[in-house]
Residue frames relative to the residue before (quaternion, step in Angstrom):
aa qw qx qy qz dx dy dz
M 1.0000 0.0000 0.0000 0.0000 0.00 0.00 0.00
R 0.0828 -0.8076 0.5835 0.0234 3.57 -1.01 0.79
W 0.3506 -0.7256 0.5617 0.1872 3.56 -1.05 0.87
Y 0.1298 -0.7773 0.6138 0.0475 3.58 -0.92 0.98
P 0.2681 -0.8182 0.4816 0.1633 3.61 0.02 1.27
Q 0.6235 0.5625 -0.3593 0.4071 3.63 1.00 -0.65
T 0.7476 0.3311 -0.2134 0.5348 3.62 1.13 -0.50
N 0.3563 -0.7585 0.4706 0.2763 3.57 1.32 -0.15
K 0.6122 0.5400 -0.3452 0.4631 3.59 1.11 0.72
L 0.4137 -0.6373 0.5820 0.2897 3.48 -1.36 0.37
R 0.0646 -0.7626 0.6404 0.0648 3.55 -1.07 0.71
C 0.0758 0.8078 -0.5796 0.0761 3.53 -0.88 0.86
R 0.5722 -0.5799 0.4531 0.3620 3.52 -1.28 0.36
E 0.7193 0.3927 -0.2237 0.5276 3.54 1.12 -0.67
S 0.5193 -0.6101 0.4840 0.3519 3.56 -1.13 0.54
V 0.6401 -0.5182 0.3956 0.4065 3.54 -1.24 0.42
S 0.6623 0.5066 -0.3247 0.4464 3.59 0.92 -0.82
A 0.6259 0.5166 -0.3487 0.4688 3.61 1.04 -0.66
L 0.6299 0.5180 -0.3301 0.4754 3.57 1.02 -0.76
A 0.6589 0.5075 -0.3098 0.4608 3.58 0.91 -0.90
D 0.6291 0.5315 -0.3384 0.4551 3.59 1.00 -0.78
K 0.6520 0.5141 -0.3141 0.4603 3.58 1.01 -0.78
L 0.5965 0.5836 -0.3707 0.4076 3.58 1.07 -0.66
G 0.0413 -0.8611 0.5051 0.0406 3.55 0.98 -0.88
S 0.7417 -0.4303 0.2864 0.4275 3.54 -1.30 -0.07
G 0.6602 0.5329 -0.3222 0.4200 3.60 1.09 -0.51
N 0.7513 0.3790 -0.1992 0.5022 3.59 1.20 -0.26
M 0.1385 0.8205 -0.5417 0.1193 3.57 0.94 0.83
A 0.5749 0.5791 -0.3889 0.4277 3.61 1.10 -0.51
D 0.6415 0.5062 -0.3215 0.4784 3.59 1.03 -0.77
L 0.6642 0.4935 -0.3021 0.4734 3.56 0.93 -0.87
A 0.5971 0.5768 -0.3562 0.4288 3.59 1.09 -0.66
S 0.5767 0.5868 -0.3853 0.4179 3.61 1.15 -0.43
W 0.5710 0.5855 -0.3775 0.4343 3.60 1.26 -0.23
I 0.5075 0.6513 -0.4379 0.3557 3.64 1.14 -0.42
G 0.7689 0.2907 -0.2637 0.5047 3.54 -0.86 1.06
M 0.5951 0.5296 -0.3714 0.4769 3.58 1.23 -0.30
E 0.4062 -0.6721 0.5489 0.2865 3.56 -1.32 0.07
A 0.2282 -0.7669 0.5918 0.0976 3.52 -0.97 1.00
R 0.2913 -0.7223 0.5957 0.1964 3.55 -1.10 0.72
T 0.1712 0.7721 -0.5857 0.1775 3.52 -0.77 1.12
A 0.4278 -0.6927 0.5220 0.2544 3.58 -1.21 0.50
L 0.4053 0.6839 -0.4904 0.3571 3.55 0.58 1.24
P 0.6548 -0.4699 0.3768 0.4566 3.60 -1.19 0.20
A 0.3163 -0.7633 0.5443 0.1448 3.54 -1.15 0.74
Y 0.3299 -0.7047 0.5870 0.2236 3.53 -1.07 0.75
Y 0.2219 -0.7773 0.5800 0.1005 3.57 -0.61 1.19
E 0.1248 -0.8220 0.5555 0.0144 3.56 -0.63 1.22
G 0.6904 -0.4417 0.2848 0.4971 3.58 1.25 0.15
S 0.6733 0.4280 -0.2829 0.5324 3.59 1.30 -0.16
P 0.6119 -0.5695 0.3910 0.3852 3.59 -1.09 0.63
I 0.2782 -0.7333 0.6029 0.1464 3.55 -1.23 0.66
T 0.3626 -0.7261 0.5438 0.2137 3.57 -0.85 1.00
V 0.1293 -0.7676 0.6270 0.0299 3.54 -0.86 1.12
V 0.1650 -0.7770 0.6030 0.0738 3.57 -0.94 0.95
P 0.1912 -0.8180 0.5319 0.1069 3.61 -0.12 1.24
K 0.1540 -0.7530 0.6329 0.0933 3.52 -1.28 0.53
P 0.1262 -0.8272 0.5428 0.0721 3.59 0.18 1.22
T 0.3935 -0.6991 0.5545 0.2211 3.53 -1.19 0.68
E 0.5486 -0.5942 0.4664 0.3583 3.54 -1.06 0.73
G 0.7508 0.3553 -0.2821 0.4801 3.55 -0.91 0.92
A 0.5762 0.5672 -0.3870 0.4433 3.59 1.24 -0.25
D 0.1689 -0.7931 0.5765 0.1009 3.57 -1.00 0.81
E 0.7585 0.1896 -0.1563 0.6036 3.60 1.30 -0.09
M 0.0696 -0.7826 0.6180 0.0272 3.53 -1.14 0.72
Y 0.0780 -0.7898 0.6083 0.0083 3.55 -0.99 0.96
L 0.2587 -0.6962 0.6416 0.1917 3.50 -1.30 0.52
S 0.1007 -0.7677 0.6314 0.0415 3.57 -0.72 1.10
V 0.1571 -0.7922 0.5882 0.0416 3.54 -0.89 1.03
Y 0.0921 -0.7977 0.5960 -0.0043 3.55 -0.83 1.10
D 0.3931 -0.7066 0.5322 0.2509 3.57 -0.99 0.83
S 0.7441 -0.4347 0.2756 0.4258 3.56 -1.32 0.07
S 0.6510 0.4885 -0.3296 0.4785 3.63 1.19 -0.30
G 0.5661 -0.6196 0.3698 0.3986 3.60 1.31 -0.09
S 0.5024 0.6425 -0.4306 0.3865 3.60 1.27 0.11
Q 0.4263 -0.6773 0.5318 0.2770 3.56 -0.97 0.85
V 0.1478 -0.8133 0.5604 0.0510 3.56 -0.74 1.10
Q 0.8044 0.0155 -0.0084 0.5939 3.56 1.23 -0.26
K 0.0211 -0.7489 0.6613 0.0358 3.53 -1.26 0.59
L 0.0627 -0.8197 0.5684 -0.0325 3.54 -0.59 1.25
M 0.3473 -0.6868 0.5900 0.2440 3.56 -1.02 0.78
L 0.1732 -0.8010 0.5705 0.0544 3.56 -0.88 1.02
E 0.5736 -0.5132 0.4943 0.4040 3.49 -1.35 0.25
N 0.4160 -0.7183 0.5020 0.2428 3.58 -0.88 0.93
S 0.4603 0.6383 -0.4830 0.3839 3.56 0.31 1.32
N 0.5031 -0.6368 0.4850 0.3258 3.55 -1.31 0.13
K 0.3787 0.7297 -0.4808 0.3049 3.58 1.24 0.34
P 0.4520 -0.6933 0.4866 0.2798 3.62 -0.74 1.03
F 0.0422 -0.7838 0.6191 0.0259 3.57 -1.14 0.61
E 0.4656 -0.6747 0.5088 0.2629 3.54 -1.30 0.40
W 0.2131 -0.7255 0.6409 0.1324 3.56 -0.86 1.03
G 0.3305 -0.8195 0.4472 0.1385 3.54 -0.52 1.23
G 0.4451 -0.7119 0.4518 0.3017 3.60 1.20 -0.17
L 0.5001 0.6376 -0.4310 0.3969 3.55 1.15 0.63
D 0.4436 -0.6633 0.5204 0.3042 3.57 -1.11 0.61
D 0.7447 -0.4296 0.2714 0.4327 3.59 -1.29 0.08
S 0.6809 0.4546 -0.2955 0.4923 3.61 1.20 -0.38
G 0.5923 -0.6151 0.3418 0.3924 3.59 1.31 0.13
Q 0.5260 0.6225 -0.4141 0.4055 3.59 1.27 0.17
P 0.5431 -0.6239 0.4420 0.3470 3.61 -1.03 0.73
L 0.4128 -0.6751 0.5550 0.2564 3.55 -1.07 0.80
P 0.6187 -0.5492 0.3950 0.3993 3.61 -1.17 0.44
Q 0.5206 -0.5995 0.4965 0.3509 3.56 -1.22 0.51
E 0.3589 0.6839 -0.5653 0.2896 3.53 -0.63 1.22
T 0.6178 -0.5289 0.4229 0.3998 3.55 -1.33 -0.11
Y 0.0891 -0.7910 0.6053 0.0044 3.54 -0.92 1.04
T 0.2958 -0.7093 0.6093 0.1952 3.53 -1.16 0.67
L 0.1353 -0.7828 0.6059 0.0424 3.56 -0.74 1.10
T 0.0595 -0.8132 0.5780 -0.0342 3.54 -0.69 1.16
L 0.2680 -0.7361 0.5986 0.1675 3.56 -1.00 0.88
E 0.0941 -0.7807 0.6174 0.0215 3.53 -0.85 1.05
L 0.1369 -0.8025 0.5796 0.0362 3.55 -0.76 1.09
Y 0.1259 -0.7982 0.5889 0.0152 3.52 -1.02 0.94
S 0.0851 -0.7431 0.6599 0.0710 3.51 -1.29 0.56
E 0.8413 -0.0766 -0.0022 0.5351 3.55 -0.70 1.15
G 0.7488 -0.4327 0.2059 0.4580 3.57 0.94 0.95
Q 0.6585 0.4760 -0.3091 0.4942 3.60 1.25 -0.11
Q 0.4352 -0.6885 0.5099 0.2767 3.56 -0.88 0.92
I 0.1359 -0.8116 0.5662 0.0477 3.56 -0.81 1.05
S 0.8066 0.0489 -0.0149 0.5889 3.57 1.22 -0.32
S 0.0304 0.7482 -0.6627 0.0095 3.52 -1.26 0.64
A 0.1584 0.7900 -0.5698 0.1616 3.57 -0.66 1.11
P 0.6064 -0.5371 0.4209 0.4082 3.57 -1.19 0.47
A 0.4254 -0.6918 0.5240 0.2566 3.56 -1.01 0.85
E 0.4016 -0.6638 0.5638 0.2832 3.56 -1.12 0.64
I 0.0397 -0.7982 0.6002 -0.0322 3.54 -0.89 1.03
Y 0.3755 -0.6641 0.5826 0.2803 3.54 -1.31 0.30
T 0.0640 0.7870 -0.6091 0.0738 3.55 -0.93 0.97
R 0.5857 -0.6393 0.3962 0.3022 3.54 -1.11 0.79
I 0.3386 -0.7024 0.5935 0.1995 3.55 -1.10 0.84
T 0.1697 -0.8218 0.5402 0.0641 3.58 -0.72 1.10
K 0.7956 0.0310 0.0064 0.6050 3.63 1.16 -0.57
T 0.1843 -0.7154 0.6478 0.1860 3.50 -1.39 0.15
R 0.0635 0.7983 -0.5967 0.0510 3.56 -1.17 0.54
Q 0.3975 -0.6495 0.5845 0.2801 3.50 -1.42 0.15
N 0.0079 -0.7736 0.6336 -0.0031 3.56 -0.98 0.83
T 0.8167 -0.1835 0.0437 0.5453 3.56 -0.40 1.30
G 0.7663 -0.4029 0.1875 0.4640 3.54 0.83 1.08
E 0.6517 0.4931 -0.3222 0.4778 3.59 1.23 -0.03
A 0.4123 -0.6957 0.5304 0.2544 3.56 -0.91 0.93
Q 0.0236 -0.7891 0.6133 -0.0252 3.55 -0.96 0.97
V 0.2136 -0.7100 0.6440 0.1885 3.49 -1.36 0.33
V 0.2900 -0.7098 0.6108 0.1974 3.53 -1.21 0.59
L 0.2626 -0.7928 0.5394 0.1075 3.54 -0.74 1.14
A 0.6910 -0.4227 0.3596 0.4632 3.56 -1.28 0.24
G 0.7476 0.3311 -0.2763 0.5050 3.57 -0.88 0.95
G 0.5610 -0.6710 0.3468 0.3388 3.58 1.30 -0.03
V 0.4727 0.6650 -0.4585 0.3522 3.62 1.20 0.11
A 0.2048 -0.7674 0.5988 0.1032 3.59 -0.83 1.05
V 0.0076 -0.8041 0.5933 -0.0372 3.56 -0.87 0.99
P 0.5193 -0.6073 0.4784 0.3641 3.58 -1.12 0.52
T 0.5811 -0.5993 0.4152 0.3615 3.56 -1.06 0.68
S 0.5818 0.6013 -0.3694 0.4042 3.60 1.16 -0.48
S 0.6477 0.5152 -0.3302 0.4539 3.63 1.19 -0.34
I 0.5745 0.5788 -0.3772 0.4390 3.60 1.28 -0.07
T 0.2088 -0.8158 0.5314 0.0926 3.58 -0.74 1.06
A 0.7953 0.0072 -0.0143 0.6060 3.60 1.26 -0.26
L 0.2004 -0.7417 0.6259 0.1338 3.54 -1.33 0.40
R 0.0507 0.7704 -0.6355 -0.0036 3.53 -1.23 0.50
E 0.5968 -0.5190 0.4530 0.4115 3.53 -1.31 0.28
A 0.5557 -0.6091 0.4451 0.3493 3.58 -1.09 0.69
R 0.3491 -0.7305 0.5538 0.1944 3.53 -1.15 0.72
């Protein structure tokens, strides 16, 4: 694995999940080095008042892309039209009037359209801070900001915290 400071990312021949699988229960000290880093995963995000990096994955054939944001009660609090690209962007956690949304867990969903018809809807991949690591029934897990515990296999990328 190699660190590229100019891009602020790790690049490796192996996927993050393959690396995590190799760590296993005997190498929790290695996994503990992930604490403070940001993991990319397609799970709800805990908004703490700082922007959240969203990594869109547009589908071929889509001509419009939206980010729909839902609060913990399932109510849609925002819908933003995005550039139809895979370029990461920062969701600022602001409502349509520009006021900060409350600190809580939000579900961010990417909705793709072609000629006005929705062709795809999927959880958006986001970067969120790793606060702890642990073993749960033999499986390595990380605990993300907001307290959500996820298996390391659900992490698709790591980066230094911003």
